[in-house]
C-alpha positions as CSV (number, residue, x, y, z in Angstrom):
1,X,-18.9,-81.0,99.4
2,X,-15.5,-81.7,100.9
3,X,-13.7,-78.5,101.7
4,X,-10.1,-78.2,100.4
5,X,-7.2,-78.3,102.7
6,X,-6.2,-75.0,104.3
7,X,-3.4,-73.3,102.3
8,X,0.0,-73.7,103.9
9,X,0.8,-70.0,104.0
10,X,-2.4,-69.4,106.0
11,X,-1.6,-72.0,108.6
12,X,2.0,-70.6,108.9
13,X,0.8,-67.0,109.4
14,X,-1.6,-68.2,112.1
15,X,1.2,-70.0,113.9
16,X,3.3,-66.8,113.7
17,X,0.4,-64.8,115.1
18,X,-0.1,-67.3,117.9
19,X,3.6,-67.1,118.8
20,X,3.2,-63.3,119.0
21,X,0.1,-63.7,121.3
22,X,2.0,-66.2,123.4
23,X,4.8,-63.6,124.0
24,X,2.3,-60.8,124.7
25,X,0.2,-63.1,126.9
26,X,3.1,-64.0,129.1
27,X,4.1,-60.3,129.4
28,X,0.6,-59.0,130.0
29,X,-1.6,-61.8,131.4
30,X,-4.1,-59.2,132.7
31,X,-4.9,-57.8,129.2
32,X,-8.3,-59.3,128.3
33,X,-8.1,-58.7,124.5
34,X,-4.8,-60.4,124.2
35,X,-6.0,-63.3,126.4
36,X,-9.1,-63.7,124.3
37,X,-7.4,-63.6,120.9
38,X,-4.7,-66.1,122.1
39,X,-7.4,-68.6,123.1
40,X,-9.3,-67.9,119.9
41,X,-6.5,-68.7,117.5
42,X,-5.2,-71.7,119.4
43,X,-8.7,-73.2,119.0
44,X,-8.8,-72.2,115.4
45,X,-5.4,-74.0,115.0
46,X,-6.8,-77.2,116.4
47,X,-5.0,-77.0,119.7
48,X,-7.7,-77.0,122.4
49,X,-5.4,-78.3,125.1
50,X,-3.0,-75.4,124.6
51,X,-6.1,-73.1,124.6
52,X,-7.1,-74.4,128.0
53,X,-3.6,-73.7,129.3
54,X,-3.7,-70.2,127.9
55,X,-7.1,-69.6,129.4
56,X,-5.8,-70.8,132.8
57,X,-3.0,-68.3,132.4
58,X,-5.4,-65.4,132.1
59,X,-5.3,-63.2,135.1
60,X,-7.6,-60.2,134.4
61,X,-9.3,-60.8,137.8
62,X,-12.7,-60.8,136.1
63,X,-15.3,-63.3,134.8
64,X,-13.7,-63.0,131.3
65,X,-11.0,-65.5,132.3
66,X,-13.7,-68.0,133.3
67,X,-15.6,-67.5,130.0
68,X,-12.4,-68.2,128.0
69,X,-11.8,-71.3,130.0
70,X,-15.3,-72.4,129.3
71,X,-14.8,-71.7,125.6
72,X,-11.6,-73.7,125.5
73,X,-13.0,-76.6,127.5
74,X,-16.0,-76.9,125.1
75,X,-13.6,-76.9,122.1
76,X,-11.7,-79.8,123.8
77,X,-14.9,-81.8,124.2
78,X,-14.8,-81.4,128.0
79,X,-18.5,-80.4,128.2
80,X,-19.1,-81.0,131.9
81,X,-16.2,-78.8,132.8
82,X,-17.3,-76.1,130.3
83,X,-20.8,-76.2,131.8
84,X,-19.5,-75.7,135.3
85,X,-17.0,-73.0,134.4
86,X,-19.6,-71.0,132.5
87,X,-22.0,-71.3,135.4
88,X,-19.4,-69.9,137.7
89,X,-18.6,-67.1,135.3
90,X,-22.2,-65.8,135.3
91,X,-22.2,-65.5,139.1
92,X,-19.5,-62.9,138.7
93,X,-21.3,-60.7,136.2
94,X,-23.9,-58.0,136.5
95,X,-27.4,-59.5,136.4
96,X,-28.2,-57.8,133.1
97,X,-25.1,-59.4,131.6
98,X,-26.0,-62.8,132.9
99,X,-29.5,-62.4,131.3
100,X,-28.0,-61.4,128.0
101,X,-25.6,-64.4,127.9
102,X,-28.5,-66.8,128.8
103,X,-31.0,-65.3,126.4
104,X,-32.2,-68.0,124.1
105,X,-34.9,-66.0,122.3
106,X,-33.4,-66.3,118.8
107,X,-33.3,-70.1,119.0
108,X,-36.9,-70.6,119.8
109,X,-39.8,-71.2,117.4
110,X,-42.8,-68.9,117.6
111,X,-44.7,-71.0,120.1
112,X,-41.9,-71.2,122.6
113,X,-40.8,-67.6,122.0
114,X,-44.2,-66.3,122.9
115,X,-44.0,-68.0,126.3
116,X,-40.4,-66.9,126.9
117,X,-41.0,-63.3,126.2
118,X,-43.5,-63.1,129.0
119,X,-40.7,-63.8,131.5
120,X,-38.6,-60.9,132.6
121,X,-34.9,-60.9,133.4
122,X,-34.3,-62.0,137.0
123,X,-37.6,-63.9,137.1
124,X,-36.8,-67.5,138.5
125,X,-39.4,-68.8,136.0
126,X,-37.2,-67.4,133.1
127,X,-34.2,-69.3,134.4
128,X,-36.3,-72.5,134.8
129,X,-37.5,-72.1,131.3
130,X,-33.9,-71.8,130.0
131,X,-32.7,-74.8,132.0
132,X,-35.6,-76.9,130.9
133,X,-35.1,-76.0,127.2
134,X,-31.4,-76.9,127.3
135,X,-32.2,-80.1,129.2
136,X,-34.4,-81.4,126.4
137,X,-32.1,-80.0,123.7
138,X,-29.2,-82.4,124.4
139,X,-28.3,-84.6,121.5
140,X,-27.3,-87.4,123.8
141,X,-28.2,-88.0,127.4
142,X,-25.4,-90.5,127.7
143,X,-22.8,-87.7,127.7
144,X,-21.7,-85.9,130.8
145,X,-22.4,-82.2,130.8
146,X,-24.7,-80.3,128.4
147,X,-22.8,-79.7,125.2
148,X,-25.9,-78.1,123.6
149,X,-25.8,-75.3,126.2
150,X,-22.0,-74.9,126.2
151,X,-22.1,-74.7,122.4
152,X,-24.3,-71.7,122.6
153,X,-22.1,-70.1,125.3
154,X,-19.1,-70.8,123.1
155,X,-20.8,-69.0,120.2
156,X,-21.5,-66.1,122.5
157,X,-17.8,-66.0,123.5
158,X,-16.6,-66.1,119.9
159,X,-19.0,-63.3,119.0
160,X,-17.4,-61.2,121.7
161,X,-13.9,-62.1,120.4
162,X,-14.9,-61.2,116.8
163,X,-16.5,-57.9,117.7
164,X,-13.1,-56.3,118.5
165,X,-10.8,-58.1,116.0
166,X,-10.2,-58.6,112.3
167,X,-12.4,-61.3,110.8
168,X,-12.9,-62.8,107.3
169,X,-16.4,-61.2,107.1
170,X,-16.3,-58.9,104.1
171,X,-18.2,-56.0,105.7
172,X,-17.2,-56.7,109.2
173,X,-18.8,-58.7,112.0
174,X,-22.1,-56.8,112.3
175,X,-25.3,-57.6,114.0
176,X,-26.6,-59.7,111.2
177,X,-23.4,-61.8,111.1
178,X,-23.6,-62.2,114.9
179,X,-27.2,-63.5,114.7
180,X,-26.3,-66.0,112.0
181,X,-23.4,-67.3,114.0
182,X,-25.5,-67.6,117.2
183,X,-28.2,-69.5,115.3
184,X,-26.2,-71.7,113.0
185,X,-22.7,-71.8,114.5
186,X,-19.3,-70.4,113.5
187,X,-18.1,-70.8,109.9
188,X,-15.5,-73.5,109.4
189,X,-14.3,-72.5,105.9
190,X,-14.3,-69.5,103.6
191,X,-14.3,-69.1,99.8
192,X,-14.1,-66.2,97.3
193,X,-16.8,-66.0,94.7
194,X,-18.0,-63.5,92.1
195,X,-19.4,-60.2,93.3
196,X,-23.2,-60.2,93.9
197,X,-23.3,-56.7,92.4
198,X,-20.9,-55.7,89.5
199,X,-20.6,-52.3,91.1
200,X,-19.2,-53.8,94.3
201,X,-16.0,-52.0,95.1
202,X,-14.3,-55.3,96.1
203,X,-15.0,-57.1,92.9
204,X,-15.7,-60.3,94.7
205,X,-17.8,-61.8,97.5
206,X,-16.7,-63.8,100.6
207,X,-18.7,-67.0,101.1
208,X,-18.7,-68.7,104.5
209,X,-19.4,-72.4,105.0
210,X,-21.1,-73.8,108.1
211,X,-20.3,-77.2,109.6
212,X,-22.4,-80.0,108.1
213,X,-24.3,-82.1,108.8
214,X,-26.0,-79.9,111.3
215,X,-29.3,-80.6,113.1
216,X,-32.2,-78.7,114.6
217,X,-30.9,-77.1,117.8
218,X,-33.9,-76.6,120.0
219,X,-37.0,-79.0,120.0
220,X,-40.3,-77.5,118.9
221,X,-42.3,-75.5,121.4
222,X,-45.0,-78.1,121.5
223,X,-42.5,-80.8,122.5
224,X,-40.9,-78.6,125.2
225,X,-44.4,-78.0,126.6
226,X,-45.3,-81.6,126.9
227,X,-42.6,-84.1,126.0
228,X,-44.6,-86.9,127.7
229,X,-47.0,-87.0,124.7
230,X,-44.3,-86.6,122.0
231,X,-43.4,-89.4,119.5
232,X,-40.3,-90.0,117.6
233,X,-41.4,-87.9,114.7
234,X,-41.6,-84.9,117.0
235,X,-37.8,-85.3,117.8
236,X,-36.7,-85.4,114.2
237,X,-33.4,-83.4,113.9
238,X,-34.6,-81.6,110.8
239,X,-38.2,-81.0,111.9
240,X,-39.2,-77.6,110.3
241,X,-39.0,-74.8,110.9
242,X,-35.3,-74.9,111.8
243,X,-34.6,-71.8,113.7
244,X,-31.0,-72.8,114.6
245,X,-28.7,-75.7,114.0
246,X,-25.9,-77.5,115.9
247,X,-23.3,-79.8,114.4
248,X,-22.0,-82.0,117.3
249,X,-18.5,-83.2,116.5
250,X,-19.3,-86.6,117.8
251,X,-22.4,-87.0,115.6
252,X,-21.5,-86.6,112.0
253,X,-24.0,-89.3,111.3
254,X,-27.3,-89.8,113.2
255,X,-29.6,-92.7,112.5
256,X,-32.7,-94.2,114.0
257,X,-32.1,-96.9,116.6
258,X,-33.9,-100.2,116.1
259,X,-35.4,-101.0,119.5
260,X,-38.4,-102.2,121.5
261,X,-39.5,-100.8,124.8
262,X,-41.9,-101.6,127.6
263,X,-42.9,-99.9,130.9
264,X,-44.1,-101.7,134.0
265,X,-45.4,-100.3,137.3
266,X,-43.6,-101.3,140.5
267,X,-45.4,-99.6,143.4
268,X,-44.6,-95.9,143.1
269,X,-41.9,-96.6,140.5
270,X,-41.7,-97.3,136.8
271,X,-39.5,-100.0,135.4
272,X,-38.6,-99.1,131.8
273,X,-37.1,-101.9,129.7
274,X,-35.4,-101.3,126.3
275,X,-34.0,-103.9,123.9
276,X,-31.8,-102.6,121.0
277,X,-30.3,-104.0,117.9
278,X,-27.5,-102.2,115.9
279,X,-26.6,-105.0,113.5
280,X,-28.6,-103.5,110.6
281,X,-27.5,-99.9,111.3
282,X,-24.5,-99.5,109.1
283,X,-23.2,-96.3,110.7
284,X,-22.5,-98.0,114.0
285,X,-22.5,-101.8,113.2
286,X,-19.2,-103.5,114.1
287,X,-17.8,-100.5,116.0
288,X,-17.1,-100.2,119.7
289,X,-20.3,-98.9,121.3
290,X,-21.5,-96.9,124.2
291,X,-25.2,-97.5,124.9
292,X,-27.5,-95.7,127.3
293,X,-31.2,-95.7,128.3
294,X,-32.2,-92.4,129.8
295,X,-35.6,-91.8,131.3
296,X,-36.7,-88.2,132.3
297,X,-39.8,-87.3,134.2
298,X,-41.7,-85.0,131.8
299,X,-43.0,-82.6,134.5
300,X,-41.3,-79.6,135.9
301,X,-38.6,-81.5,137.8
302,X,-35.5,-81.7,135.6
303,X,-33.7,-84.9,136.4
304,X,-33.0,-88.1,134.5
305,X,-32.5,-91.7,135.4
306,X,-30.0,-93.4,133.2
307,X,-28.3,-96.8,132.6
308,X,-25.0,-96.6,130.7
309,X,-22.9,-99.4,129.2
310,X,-19.5,-99.0,127.7
311,X,-18.0,-101.6,125.3
312,X,-21.6,-102.7,124.7
313,X,-22.5,-105.6,122.4
314,X,-24.4,-105.1,119.1
315,X,-27.6,-106.2,120.7
316,X,-28.7,-106.0,124.3
317,X,-31.2,-104.9,127.0
318,X,-31.1,-102.0,129.4
319,X,-33.5,-101.2,132.3
320,X,-34.0,-98.1,134.3
321,X,-36.2,-97.5,137.4
322,X,-37.8,-94.0,137.6
323,X,-40.7,-92.4,139.5
324,X,-44.1,-93.4,138.2
325,X,-45.7,-90.9,135.9
326,X,-45.3,-89.3,132.5
327,X,-41.8,-90.1,131.1
328,X,-39.6,-89.2,128.2
329,X,-37.3,-92.1,127.0
330,X,-34.1,-91.7,125.1
331,X,-32.4,-94.9,123.8
332,X,-28.9,-94.1,122.6
333,X,-25.9,-95.7,120.9
334,X,-22.7,-93.9,120.2
335,X,-19.8,-95.2,118.1
336,X,-17.1,-92.6,118.9
337,X,-14.6,-94.1,116.4
338,X,-17.0,-93.3,113.6
339,X,-18.5,-90.1,115.0
340,X,-21.9,-91.8,114.6
341,X,-25.0,-92.0,116.7
342,X,-28.2,-94.0,116.7
343,X,-31.0,-92.7,118.8
344,X,-34.7,-93.2,119.6
345,X,-36.4,-90.5,121.7
346,X,-40.1,-90.5,122.5
347,X,-42.6,-90.9,125.4
348,X,-42.5,-94.0,127.4
349,X,-46.0,-95.4,127.2
350,X,-47.7,-96.6,130.4
351,X,-49.7,-99.8,130.2
352,X,-53.4,-98.9,129.8
353,X,-54.4,-101.1,132.7
354,X,-51.9,-99.2,135.0
355,X,-53.2,-95.7,134.2
């Protein structure tokens, strides 16, 4: 359902609060709570560029300023910057704090979680597991940075901001509310409904609304373990069980991409060829398109080989050369003006004669 427009008095009160935080922030740039709430409300007011400026004005001398800048950069859609800033922030923290921020256990299905729990904080294999998981969790490989990862760090940042401030949560921002937000994202709207219990002292209940449409956040454990044998059904964005969700602002609509692919051996390299056709995909047909073909070795080395084309035609062919071996292919089309995406992700099959 379409959410109603925010009430004018609410928007006006927020602007007044932001003005107060602006004054306090200029007077006390080294106060972490003020810096954080200033960035939080600027983002909530739809002013990410101002939030970035506020974060750059933070001068606590700690990693908190970097975290706020990463949060604001993610809200502005500057995912590569956010990715880099968060990475720098975690080099300034205590090792246990870096582990806590990078902990992805609540987003994993039972198969992946069982493996992850065997790895201790500080173990390089744990970090490799996290990096690999986020690598394969990206909605689009054609984008710079990793917005799936920075989305989680942004949720972690907001959780920290809500912990020490007033929130719309009826009974406060407790551990349950924190887990829900980290798994399914921050609420974008609130409503008041009847009390769940007539004896409730409030006489009503507060109902939060998550962004929709939202898609499965982390691929299934069996896909993460061996993406080279996955097919398109394994990459369905609502493949159950859905442990967590992510609603990319650039992907309000996601459709299957009509395509054909082939893989040829050229010495120690593979030549992957993909032909696409968007004319029958209503979500993107007729819109300016960005098209990409990304090929990722499915072994332990995390790297992709990608061909991108801006202002692409409705039909076309892309080719990518990659090391010979098991490969994951992602054919992608993005229509930014419509916030729509068409995607096909699966293994790239090697010719039987070449195996």
